[in-house]
C-alpha positions as CSV (number, residue, x, y, z in Angstrom):
1,M,-25.1,11.9,33.1
2,R,-25.2,8.9,31.3
3,T,-23.1,7.5,28.1
4,L,-24.3,5.6,25.7
5,P,-23.5,1.8,26.2
6,K,-20.3,0.5,24.5
7,E,-21.0,-0.7,21.1
8,R,-19.7,-0.8,17.7
9,R,-21.0,2.4,15.5
10,Y,-20.8,2.3,11.5
11,E,-21.6,5.2,10.3
12,T,-24.9,7.5,9.2
13,L,-27.8,6.5,11.4
14,S,-26.1,4.2,13.1
15,Y,-26.7,5.5,16.6
16,L,-30.8,5.0,15.7
17,P,-32.2,1.7,16.1
18,P,-32.3,-0.7,13.3
19,L,-34.3,1.3,10.1
20,S,-38.0,-0.8,9.3
21,D,-38.5,-1.7,5.8
22,A,-41.0,1.2,5.6
23,Q,-38.1,3.8,6.9
24,I,-35.2,2.1,4.8
25,S,-38.4,2.3,1.4
26,R,-38.4,6.5,2.8
27,Q,-34.4,7.0,2.4
28,V,-34.5,4.9,-1.1
29,Q,-37.0,7.8,-2.4
30,Y,-35.1,10.8,-0.9
31,I,-32.3,9.2,-2.7
32,L,-34.4,9.6,-5.9
33,D,-36.1,12.7,-4.9
34,Q,-32.9,14.8,-4.6
35,G,-31.6,13.4,-8.2
36,Y,-28.9,11.2,-6.9
37,I,-28.1,7.5,-8.6
38,P,-28.3,4.7,-5.9
39,A,-26.1,1.5,-5.7
40,V,-25.8,-0.9,-3.4
41,E,-22.7,-2.0,-1.9
42,F,-22.0,-4.7,0.7
43,S,-18.3,-5.7,2.2
44,E,-17.1,-8.7,4.9
45,E,-16.4,-6.3,7.9
46,S,-17.6,-3.0,8.9
47,N,-14.5,-1.2,10.3
48,P,-14.3,2.5,10.7
49,E,-11.0,2.8,8.8
50,Q,-12.1,0.3,5.7
51,H,-13.2,3.5,2.9
52,Y,-13.5,1.0,0.1
53,W,-16.7,-1.6,-0.2
54,T,-17.1,-3.3,-3.1
55,L,-20.0,-2.6,-5.8
56,W,-23.3,-4.8,-6.2
57,K,-23.3,-4.7,-10.3
58,L,-24.0,-1.0,-11.6
59,P,-25.4,1.9,-10.0
60,L,-28.9,2.2,-10.6
61,F,-28.4,4.7,-13.3
62,N,-32.5,4.5,-14.4
63,A,-34.0,3.3,-11.4
64,G,-37.6,4.9,-11.1
65,S,-38.8,3.0,-8.0
66,T,-38.1,2.6,-4.4
67,Q,-38.8,-1.3,-5.4
68,E,-36.2,-1.5,-8.3
69,V,-33.3,-0.7,-5.4
70,L,-34.9,-3.0,-2.8
71,N,-34.7,-5.7,-5.2
72,E,-31.3,-5.4,-5.6
73,V,-30.9,-4.9,-2.2
74,K,-32.4,-8.4,-1.4
75,A,-30.7,-10.3,-3.8
76,C,-27.2,-9.0,-2.4
77,R,-27.9,-10.0,0.8
78,S,-29.7,-13.5,-0.2
79,E,-26.1,-14.0,-2.0
80,Y,-23.8,-12.2,1.4
81,S,-25.8,-12.8,4.1
82,A,-23.0,-12.9,6.0
83,G,-21.9,-9.7,5.0
84,Y,-22.4,-5.9,5.9
85,I,-24.7,-4.1,2.7
86,R,-25.2,-0.4,2.7
87,V,-27.2,1.9,0.2
88,V,-25.5,5.0,-1.0
89,G,-26.2,7.9,-3.4
90,F,-24.1,9.6,-5.7
91,D,-24.5,12.7,-6.8
92,N,-23.5,12.7,-10.4
93,V,-22.9,16.7,-10.3
94,K,-20.5,16.9,-7.7
95,Q,-19.2,13.3,-8.9
96,C,-19.2,11.9,-5.5
97,Q,-20.9,9.8,-3.4
98,V,-23.3,11.8,-0.5
99,L,-25.1,10.0,1.3
100,S,-24.9,6.2,2.8
101,F,-26.4,3.9,5.2
102,I,-26.3,0.5,6.1
103,V,-29.8,-1.3,5.4
104,S,-28.6,-4.9,6.3
105,K,-25.5,-6.3,8.8
106,P,-25.4,-10.1,9.7
107,N,-27.7,-12.0,11.4
108,Q,-30.4,-9.2,11.1
109,R,-33.7,-9.7,9.8
110,G,-35.5,-7.0,7.0
111,Y,-33.9,-5.8,4.1
């Protein structure tokens, strides 16, 4: 039996290889299809005990397409290229965050 190489794991989907742009787009589309409110957050570090990230602008309450969300991810990345960026989905009925995944790590290409 082999174990995975020792590597820092962050959160949802972190055990998979980095998501491609098309996969990120599909995940954002899932957020919109479920009626969740997408938002973009960033942080200098991604320690497991760090629960609070900084919100990039306001949540995208009226986002109608994945491109709107991805444009905000690009804008956040251009401003904070040395940080971690994630997309989160808020459920307005449960009034909580129901999913999140990292879309950008320092020194990584893509969104």
